[in-house]
N, C-alpha and C positions, 0 to 999 in steps of 0.2 A: 562545542567549539571553545578552544582555549587560545588566547593570544599571549605569546612570550616575547618579551623585549630584552635584548642584550646590549648593554652599554659598551663604550669604547674599551674599557679594561677587560671586558669579557671576550672581546674579539681582537685583542692587541697583538696576538701572535698565532702561529700555527698550533702550538701546544694548547692555547686557550680555546681555539676553534674546535679542537678535538674534544675538549670538555663539553663545549656547547653541543656538539654532535650527540654525545651520550645523553645529555639532558633532553634534547629534542626527541631522540629516539624513544625514551621512556614516555614522554608526553604523547607522542604520536601513537603509541600502543593503546592509548586510552580513547582516541578519537581524532577528529579533525583539528588541525593546528595551523595557526598563522605565526610567522616569526618576523619580528622587526629588529633590525640591527643598526647600530651606530657605525660611524667611521672607526677605523682602527685608532687606538689611543694615540693622541698627539697629531694625527693627520690633519684635522680641521685647523689647528693652530699653524701647521706648516703651510697649508693652502692660503690662509690669511697672510702669512708672512711673505709667501711668494708673490701674491697679488699686490701687496703693498710695495715690495721692492720693485716689481715691474712698473707699477704706476709712477714710481719716483724716478724712473729711468736708470735704475740700478740693475745691471745685467747679472749680478750675482744671484738673481732669482733662479737662474739655471741650476745652480748648486742645490738649492732647496728642492727643485723639481726632480733632480737626480736622486736625492735622498728619499723622496716620496716613491719614486719608481723602484728603487732598490728594496725598500721595505715590503712593497706588495709582491714583487717578483720573488723575493726570498721566501715569503710566506707561501706562495704557490708551490715553490720547489720543495719545501719541507712538508707541505700539507697533502699534496695530491700525488697519486701514483703517476709515473711517466706518461702513460697512455691518456691521461686526463689533463695533462699540463698544457699541451699545445693550444687547445681551444680556449682555455681560460687566459693563457698568456696573450693570445691574439686579441681577446676581448678587452683585457686591461690595457694593452699597448694602444689599442684604438682610442680608448678614453684618454690615455696620457698624451697621445698626439693631438687630440682635440683640446686638451687642457693647455698644451704648449702653444697652440695657435692663439688661444684666447690671451694667454700671458704675453705673447709677442705683440698682440694688438694693444694691450695696456701699456707695454713698454714704448711703443711708437707714439701712442696718444699722450702718454705721461699723465694719465688721469684714470680714476676708477669710479664708477657709479654704484649705488646700492644694488642695482640690477645685475651689473657685471660681477660684483662680489658674491652675490647669491649663486650665480651660475658656477663660479669657481669653487665655492664651498660645497656644491652638490657632488663633486667628484669623489669625495671621501666615502659617502654612503653608497654611491653607485658601484665603486670598486669592491668594497668589503662585502656587499650583498651578492655580487657576482661570484666572488671567490668562495664564499661559504655555501652558496647554493650548489656549486659544482662538488664541493666536499660532501654535502649531504647525499648527493647521488652516489658517490663512491662507497658509502656505508649502507646502501640499500634503502635510502629514503626517496620516495617519489616526489622530489622537490621541484618547484616551479617558481622562477623569478618573475616578479612584476615590478616595474618601475613605479614608485609611489606617485610620481608626477602624473600618471595616467588615472589615478584614483582620487587623489586629494586636490580639490579645487579651492583656490584662494583669491583674494583681491590682489592688487599690485603694490601693496605696502611692503616693498622689498626689505628683507632683514627681519621682519616680524609680521608676516602676513596673517590676515584674518581669514579663517576658513569659511567657505560657503557650505554649510552643513547639509542643506537640502540637496544640492548637486552631488556633494561628496558621498553622502549616505546612499544615494541612488546608485552611483557608480560602484561602490564597494559591494553592495548587496547583489547587484547584477553580475559582477565578476565572480564572486564566491559561489553564486547559485549554479554556475556552469562547470564547476570543478570540485573534485574531492581530493585534490593533491595537497601536499604540504606547501603552503604559499610562503615565499620569502620576499621581503622588501626592505629597502633602506628607509630609515627614519629621517626626520628633520626636513626633508625636501618635499616640495609640492609644486604646483604650477597654476597659473591663471587660466581663465577660460580660453585665452589665446595662446596657450602652451608656452608661456614665458616662465622660466624656472624661478621659484621663490623658496624661501626658507621660513621655518615656523618659530624662530627665535629660541631663547633659552629653554632648555628642557624639551627641545623639539622632537627627539626620538620617543620620549615618553608620551608626548602629545600624539604622535602618529599612532602608537600602539593603543592609546586610549580612544582615539577617534575610530579605529578599526573595531575595537572591542565593543564600543557603544553602538556602532552601525549594525553589527552582527548579533547584538544582544548575547555576547559571549558569556559562558558560565563563570569564567575567571580570567583576569589579566595578571600575568606574572611579570614583575620587574626584576630582572637578574642583574645584580650589581656586584660590588666588591666588599660588602659588609653583610653580617648575618641577619640584619633586620634593623628596625628602629630601636634605639636604646633609651633607657630611662634618663640618661644624661650624656653629655659629650665625654667619651672615655679618655680623651686627651686632657680633660680637666678634672674628672672625678674618677677615682679608682674603682669603687664598687658600683659598677653599672650592670644592668641586665638587659637582655633582649626582651622587648614587649611582644607577647604572643599574639595579642589581638587589640586593635584600636578601632574606634569609630572613625568615619571619614573626617568628622569635625576635629577630633583629637589629633589625627595624623597631619591634617592640613595646618592646624594651629602650631604644632611642633615644627613643621617644616618652615612655616612663615618666620618663626623666630629662631632660625639658624640650623635646624636639623637638615642636612643637605641631601638626604636620601631621596626625597621627593621635592619637586617644584610645584606648588599648589595649582597654578593655572594649567599646567600641562596635563594633569589627570582629571580635570573638571568634567569631561564628558562621561566618565565612568560613574561617579557618584550620582549624576543626574539620571542614570539608568539603573541604579542600585546594583551594579555589578561589583562583586568583591575583587579586591586587589591584593596580591601577595608579593612581599619583598623577599627575595632569595639571594643567596651568595653563590656565584658561579665557582668561586674558589673552594667552597665548602657546601656542596649541594645537599649533604646529609642534614645540615642545620635546618631546624623547623621553619625559621623565618618569621615574619610578622604578617598577619592577616589584617587587612583593613576592610571593614564592612560597615553596613548601615548602623548596626548596634555595637555599643561598647560592651566589654565584659568586666564584671566586678572582680578586681584582683585584691580586694581588701583595703584599698587605699583610694581616697578621692582624687589623689594626684597620680597621673600616669607618667608624667615626665617633666623635666626641667630643660629649657632650651635658652640659647642666648645669641645675641648679635654683638660683636665686639668693636665695630667701627661706627660709632654713633656720635652725632652732635645734637645738642639741644639748641633750639632757637626760640627766644621768648620775645613777645611783644607786650609791653606793659604801658599803662597810662590811664589817667582819669578820663581822657577823651573817648575811651572805649565804652564807658558805662552807659547803658541805656541806648546806645547807638546801634542800629541794625546794619548789617552788611559787612562788618569788620572781618568776620571769619571767612565770608565768601571772597572778599578781596584778597585775603591772605592766601587762601588755597588756590584761587585763580592765578595769582602771581607765581606760585610754585609750580602749578600745572603748566603754565606757559613755558617754564624752563625745564619741563620734563623731569621734575624732581619728585621722587616718591616719598610720601610721608608714612613713616613706620608707626608712629604713636602720637596721640593728641591728648592734651589735658587743658581744661579751662576752669578757672576759679569761678564759683557761683556768683561772686561779686562782679564778674565781667571785667575786672581790672587787668587781667592778664590772660594770655593764651600761649601755650607752649607746644611746639611740635618737635619730634625726633626724626632726623633724617640721616642718610649716610654721610660720614665725615667728609668724603670727597666732594660732596655738593654744598658744604657749609658756606664757603665764600660766595659762590654763585647765588645761593639762596639769600644771603644777607643783602647782596647788591639788588636783587629783584624786589625784596621787601622794602628796602629803603627807597627805591624808585617809586613803588606803588603808593607808599605812605609819606612821600616827601613833604606834602603840604602840612600834614599833622605833626610830623617831626620838627619842621621849621617853626611851627606855631606853638610848640611845647605841649601839645595835647598828648603826645606819645613820648616815652623815654627812648633813648638810643636803643637800637636792636641789639639784644644780648645773645652772643654765641658762646656756648660752652662745648669744649671738645674733650677727647680722651675718655669717653663714656661707653658704657655697655647697657644693653637692655636684656633683662632676664625675664623669663615667663614661666610660671607653673601652669600646667595644662591638665585638664581632666573633666569629663562630662559630669562625674558624680560630685564635683565641687558644689554645684547648685543645690544639692540635697544635704550638704554637710555644713553645719554651723561652725563658725570660728576658724575657718581655713585662713582667712586674711589675718586674723588675730595671731595665729601661730606663726604665720610667715613673717610679719613685721616684728613680733616679739623676738623671734630667732635672729633677725637681722640686727635689731637693737642690742641684744645681749652680746653680739659679736662685733659691735662697733662699725657696722656697715651703714653708711649714710645714704639715704634714698633721696634722689633728686627730683623724681616725678613718678606718678602712679597712674595706671589706667586699668579699668576693668569694664568689660562689656556687660550689657544687661543679660546676656545669655549665661554669664558666669562660667564660661568654659575655660577662661584663662585670667590670671592676674599678672600684669606686667609692671615692672618697675625699672627705673634707670638709676644706675650707680656708677662710680668711678671704675675705669678699666682695672685698676690695681686691686679692686675688691671683688672682681668677677669670679675668680677661681674660688676664693673663700666662700 
């Protein structure tokens, strides 16, 4: 069993869906296959736009709905032979009518709940999976469509639902045990035990594919996207980059956490847990070898596999003699940030306990400062803490590689190189696993 996931750019048009058909045909020749597809590129954003306009009482949502309809019907016309179009057009039209009814309801109520938004967003994957399933049939593939909402069960945390793995795994195994057909489903969408539509949040289609692969103990999960694989560095910043042929899960997830956008770490978590290899491939260039992500790393002669970065970072520092020897300061700091749903990217603390610094997304900087000042208002007023310091226009860079732990002087070479080239380091973090060394510097120095 192999699970193939195709992102929005891979199914953005009739032409791309034909490429997907060839890829799936080759995979099907080797055995059983499950295919997970995203919405057509741009459709999820249009669905969000339409629902927002409708909930604001703006009847121009009709125009956005017409654009969504036009894109799907045009795809059907270009993709399917005439004798196969009627049934698919009818199925898509039925979904569009349902969508229109929902949007009309939002327009009349002039409000939208997370539950309603999830339901609206589900139409992208539902329509793309219906269209591509019909296309597979026209090229001789015994394809069968299943609504992911029948298999993947979540709680009712709409917008970023948590999966009930016990029930989900049971449903997936039961369904696949009854068929040997090529199974197609939309990613990103799921449902509660009461059949209320939910979505799986960022990286949701990858998550769907990973859940299915883990439940079936698949031999391989393939993520088909628009790049040849994971690179040694961001090719937009560094000229001489190469595709990495093989990475360990740890290396791939570390690189992804620090800016490599090919994978979103939480979305593929079920696969490493079952030791299932994952391959990143390019739908636009299927002949490219891609990147294999597996349990073990491969020695490529260098302790460093890649360099990654995040360019929208702010540092927030809490300093003061009132912190020294007093327990609970760090807990209060992180609790305040967690209450504001602010993600902490990097943490450093001086051994003197006189200061603690966190890196967060720049967009959260003002909110974070307000939350911290509220939490420590007594200490700030009493002079036990200095005013909260916020520094913006910063980047985090990370060097990643499992072999770093067995190689002396990696950190020495890194910081000597930065020093020789006049790059000032604002903060440093290294985990005890030694899989990455991260440092913060000015945005202006990131490319250098």
